[in-house]
C-alpha positions in Angstrom: 0.0 0.0 0.0 1.2 3.5 -0.8 0.4 6.1 1.8 0.6 9.8 1.3 -1.4 13.0 2.1 -3.5 15.6 0.4 -2.0 19.1 0.4 -3.8 22.4 0.9 -4.6 22.6 -2.9 -6.3 19.1 -2.6 -3.5 17.4 -4.6 -2.7 13.8 -3.6 1.0 13.6 -2.7 3.0 10.4 -2.2 6.7 10.1 -1.3 8.9 8.6 -4.0 12.2 7.0 -3.2 14.8 7.2 -5.9 18.1 5.3 -5.7 21.3 6.6 -7.2 23.7 4.1 -8.8 25.9 4.2 -5.7 23.0 3.2 -3.5 22.2 6.6 -1.9 18.4 7.1 -1.7 16.7 10.4 -2.2 13.0 11.0 -1.4 10.9 13.3 -3.4 7.2 14.1 -2.9 5.3 13.4 -6.0 1.9 14.8 -7.1 -0.4 12.0 -8.3 -1.6 13.1 -11.7 -4.5 11.2 -13.1 -3.3 12.0 -16.6 -0.1 10.0 -16.0 1.5 8.9 -19.3 4.4 6.8 -18.1 6.9 9.7 -17.8 8.3 10.9 -14.5 9.3 14.6 -14.2 12.0 15.4 -11.7 13.3 18.8 -10.5 16.6 19.8 -12.2 18.5 19.9 -8.9 17.5 16.3 -8.1 18.5 15.2 -11.6 21.9 16.7 -11.1 22.2 15.1 -7.6 21.3 11.7 -9.0 24.0 12.2 -11.7 21.4 11.4 -14.4 21.4 12.6 -18.0 18.5 14.5 -19.4 16.3 12.4 -21.6 14.3 15.3 -22.7 13.5 18.8 -21.5 10.2 20.5 -21.9 7.0 21.5 -20.3 4.1 19.3 -19.4 0.4 19.9 -19.0 -1.0 18.3 -15.9 -4.4 16.7 -15.6 -5.8 19.9 -14.1 -4.7 21.9 -17.2 -1.8 23.6 -15.4 1.7 23.7 -16.9 
């Protein structure tokens, strides 16, 4: 079971654990978007911290129409 919370804007939030290649774990709160299409968006600072390469950069439109 995944447990999370609902923020003041009524968005469902779940903690997401991301493991770097060296085993260090980072936790990022993620908004559950009902329009999920299989892609995960991460903040640029976390991408750098994880030593990941950019797959693609761009903007996304969330299920509520926000960008």
